[in-house]
N, C-alpha and C positions, 0 to 999 in steps of 0.2 A: 684889367683886360676883359673885353666883352666876351660873352658866351653866345655863340651862334647856334641856333637850333632849327630843326626841321621836323615835320610831323607827317605821318602817313595815315590814311583812313582804313579802318578795319570794321567790317560788318559784324557787330556783336549781337548775340541773340540769346534767348532763353525759351525753354519749352514749358509753358504753364501746365497746370493740371488739366486733364481731359475733361471737357464740359459735356454733361450728359442731360438728356431730357427724354421724357416718355409722353407720347401723344396717344390719347385714346382714339380708337376707330370704332364707330358704330354706324351701321347702315342696314337698310332693308331692301331686299330684292322682290319686286312684284313681277311675276312671270308674264311675258307678253301673251296675247290671246292664242298665238300659234304654237306655244309651248305646251306639252302635256302636263297633267297634274303631278305633283310630287307624291311618291309613295314612300321612298326611303332615301335619305342623303347618304352618299358613299364617301365623297372626297371633297375637301375644301382647302384651298391653298391661297397664299397671298404672295405677290411679287412686287417689289418696289423698283421704280426708276427715279434716280435723283438727278437734279440739275446741278450745274456748277455752283459752288458756294459764293454768294453775293456779299461783297463788303461795301458797306455804306455808313460813313460817319462813325466808325468804330464798332458797328454791329454786323455780325456775321449771320446771314440768313441761309438756312438749309431748306430746300423745297423739292418737291417732286410729285409723283403719282404712285398710288398703290392700286393694284388690280387684284380683286378677289374672285376666284373661280370656284364654282360649286358643281360637282357632278352628282347626279341623283338618278334613281330608277323610277320610271313611271308605273302606273297601275297595270299597264300592259307588259311590263318587264323590259321596256326600252331604256337604254342608257342615254341620258341627256346631260347637257351642260349649259350653264349660264354664268355670266360674269358682270362685274360692276367696277367702274373706274372712279377713284376718289382722290382729290389732291390733298397734299399736306404741306405744312410750312412751320418752321420753328426758328426763332431768332435768339442769338447769344450775344451778350455784351462782352467783347474781348479787348476793348481799348483801341487806340488809334495806331499802335505800332505793330499791327499784324502784318508779317511779311508773306505768309502763306498759310492756307487752311485747307483741311480735307475732312470730309464727313463720312461716317459709316452709318448705314441705315439697316436695321434688322427688324424683322417682324416676329414678335413673340407669339405664343400659342393663340390661335384664333378659335373662338367659340361660335358654333353654328347650330341653328335649330329651325325646323319648319313650323311656323306659327299655324299655318293651314295649308291647304293643297296649292295655293297660289302665292304664298308669301314666305320668304326665308329671311330670318334675322341673323346678323353677324356682329360680333364684337371682339375686340382684342386691343393690342397696343403696338405702337411703333417705337422702337428704341433708337435714339439718335446719339451718336458720339462725335464730338468735334475735336479734332487734333489741330493745334495751331502752333506756329512759330512766331514769336514776337521779337523784333530786332530793330536796330538803328545803327547808323554809322558813328563811330567815335574816333578820336584822334589819339594815336600812339606816337611816342617820341622815337624818331627814326635816325636822327643825326644830331650830334653835339660836338662843336669845335671850340677851341680856345679855353682860357682859364685853367689850363693844365688838366683838362678832363681826359680820362682814360675810359673807354666804353667797351662793353661786350655786346656785340650785335648778333642777333639770331634772325633766321629767315623761316617763315612758316607759310604753308599753303592753306588758304581759307576758301570756303565756298560761299558765294553770294547768289541770291535769286535774281536771275536776269529777266524773268517775266513769266506770266501765265497767259495762255492763249486758248481760245475756244473757237469751234466751228461746228455748225449743224448742217447736215445734208440728208438727202433721201435717196433711196435706191428702189428700183422696181424690177423684179426678176421673175422669170417663169420657172416653175418647178414641176417635174414630172412625178406622178404618183408611183410609177413602176409597172413593169410587165406583169400581167396576170391579176392585177388588182380590179375589183369591181368598180362600177361607176361611183363617183364621189357623191356622198349624201350630205353629211354635216360635220362640222368641226366640234370635237369634244374638248380639246385643250390645245393651246399653242403658246410658244415661248421663243424668244430670240436672245442670242448671246453674241457679244462682240469681243474680239481678241486682236490686239496689236502684236504682230510678230517682228516688225522691223520699224525702227524710228531713228532718223538722223537729221542733221541740220545742213542746209545749204545757205547761200546768201539770202538773208531776210526771209527764210521759209523753213518750215519743219515738214519733212516728208514722212508719212506714215503708210505702212502696208500691213495687211492682216486679212481677216476673214470674219464673216458673220454667219452664224449657224442658226437655223430655224428648225424647230421641232413641232410637229403637228400630229396630234392624235385625232383620228377621224373614223367615221362609220360610213359604210356603203349606203346605197339608196334604201336597202332593206337590211338594217343592222342585225335582225334576227337570223337571217340566212347567210349574209355575206360577211358578217363579223366586223371586228374593229382592228384598225391598222395604225402603225406609227410610221410616219414619213419624216425623213431628215434631209434638209437641204443645206448646202454650204456654198456661199457666194464670196468670191475674192473682193477685197476692198483696198483701194489706194487713193489717198487724198493728201493734198498739201495745205498747210495752215500758214497764213501770213503772220510773220513774226519779225517786224522791223527792229533792227538794232542788234540782233544776235550775231555771234561770231562762229566761224567754222570749228573752233576748238571747244565750243560750249557742249555741255552734257544735256541731253534731253530725254524725257520719258513721256509717253502718251498712252491713253486708254480710250476705248470705244464704249459708249453707253448706249445700248440698243433699246429702243422703245418697244411697246407692245406691237406685234405685227398685225397688219391688215391683210387678210387672205381672201381672195375671191376665186371661186371655181370657174373654169371655162366651160363652154358648151359641150366640149367633147367628153367631159366627165373623167378625163385621165390626166389633167394638168391644172395647175392653179397659178394665179398671179400673186406674188408676195410684194407688198409695199411696206417699207420700213423706214422710220426716222432714226438717225444715228447722230450722236453728239461726240465730238472729239475734245478731250481735255488734255492739254500739253503744258508741261512745266519745264523751264530751261534753267540750268545751273551753270555758273561760270567759276572757273578756278582762278584765283588771284593770289599772288605771292606778296606777303607783307614782310618787309625788313624793319625790325625795330630793335631798340636797345633793351636788353634784359637786365643789365647791371652796369653801374658806372661809379667812378670816384674821381676826385681831383687831387693832384699833387701839390697844388698851390693854395687852395682855399678849402674851407669847410663847406661841404656840399650837402644840401638838404633836398630831399625829393619827396614827392607825394605819389603813393602807389595806389593803383586801382585794379581790382580783379575783374577780368573780362572773359567771357566765353564766346566762342565762335564755332562754326561748323567746319570740321576738318575733312570729312569725307561724305560723298553722296554717290550712290551707285544702285542700280536696280538689283532686286533680289527675286529670284524665281525658283521655286522648288515644287516638285510634284511627288506626292506620296500615293502609292497604290495599296488598296485594301481589298480583301476578299471576305465575303460573308456567305455562310451556308444557311439556307432556310428550308425547312422541311414543309412540303405542301401536302395537303390531304390527297388520298388516292382518287377522290372524285374530281379534283381540279383538272380542268380541261386545258387551260392556257393562262399565261400571265400576259395581260393586255397592256399594262403601263407600269413603268418604274420611274421614280423621280426622287430628287433630293431638294431640301430647302436649307440653304446656308444661314447660319446665325452670325452673331458678331464674333470677330476674332479677338481672343483674350490672351493675356500674357501672365505666366506664373512668375514668382519672385526670382527664379533663377534664369529668367530671360527666354524660356521656351514659349512658343506660340501654340494655342489650342483653338481649333475651329469646331464650334458646336454645330452639329448637322443632324437634321431630321431626314430619315429615309422612309420610303413607303412603296408598296406595290399593290396593284389591283389585279385580282385573279377571278376567273369565272368558273363556277361549279355547274356543269351541264345538267346533272340529274334534277336539280331543283331550280335551275335557271336563276341562280342567285349570284350576286357579286359581293366579294369579300374584300375589305380593305385592311391591310396590315401596315402598322407603323412601328418604327423603333428609333431610338434616340442614342447618339454616341458623341463623345468628345474625341476628336482625332488630333493627335499631336503633329505639329508641322516641323518640329526639330529645327527651329531657327533661333539661334541665340543672338541676342541683340543688347547693346549697351543702352543706347538712347534711341527711341523710335519715334519718328514723326508720322509717316504714312505706313501703317502696319502691314499693308499688302504690297507696297511698292519699294520703299526706300529705307536704307539704314543710315542714320546720322550719328557720327561719333563727335561728341562735343569736347573740344580741347580747352583747357584753362591755362591762362598765362598771367603773370604779374607784369603789368605794363606801367611805365612811368608817364 
């Protein structure tokens, strides 16, 4: 008697070891003629903007830009700032079965020194971590009839990658400095941050909504008299990304990657024009149910089977958690004001018990009026995120539980 069989396709995957690389960063800043001479360097920070991971012939390429900002005091006691943009790129050999990849880019400690009054040298490292999922479709026995076979059938839900989609766009908005502020003089520091608050799918499209926040530390026309100010702008963002072939039941997640802002003051001295490039990265997951035979025997014949161990993604959903921390720092009695506070995020790391830790540098800049000096304070902390995870692909966005089954 013949044995009739049928097979179903299951997306099997594995998560290889995280690939890491360190890229050295070395550059020199030559101050333009209209910048005053350097007397003392106060603050130097680096921020990266990474582009989507490019896959080509089994090679994953991580690229982007790093912007280094230096704040210094001139011989006249004026607070000044200069910056330099530098590209970076790193390739990883991951094989041809990469289904999805995500990169984390963190800047290690940057060294900075003034070679002379017109030149500033900087050096440091960029740490790149590449998380990937390698997978392929395999056949699992789903139906067997005849020859006296008795089968035990199970049904499992598996997650497959339905696609990755990207879109770049630009915004141009007007920001008001606020009532009672002096006329705009110059920018000391600026940064932009994007956040997706809503993401869902419609027919062949992904709809994203969120906001872009821009921070600008600036000085008035006469910083000695008018002081230094921090202005914050928030602009709503809503964009659709073309994604042909996706279904209304698919799961999606997206993020905004904001580039370095271009800020232009208007003639009235009370408002600025903010131009900003934003990239959207969206990934779509699809739930598929696989019915397969987990055990079988025959009452009429001796039945021999070959077994293979397969792993597949069982769950995929966004994780978002906010932790609040409070720090108390004693200032000297001569301190007049705190002019700027900022943080620099490092790489997200995991302990053996599955907890996530975010290494973060924090600092603030204060002004001492009696001596007209600027003091920079830095401190470093590891902050627990209290997220327990079994198997993690994208450490900031998704949790993946890998299920293992014995398939015939």
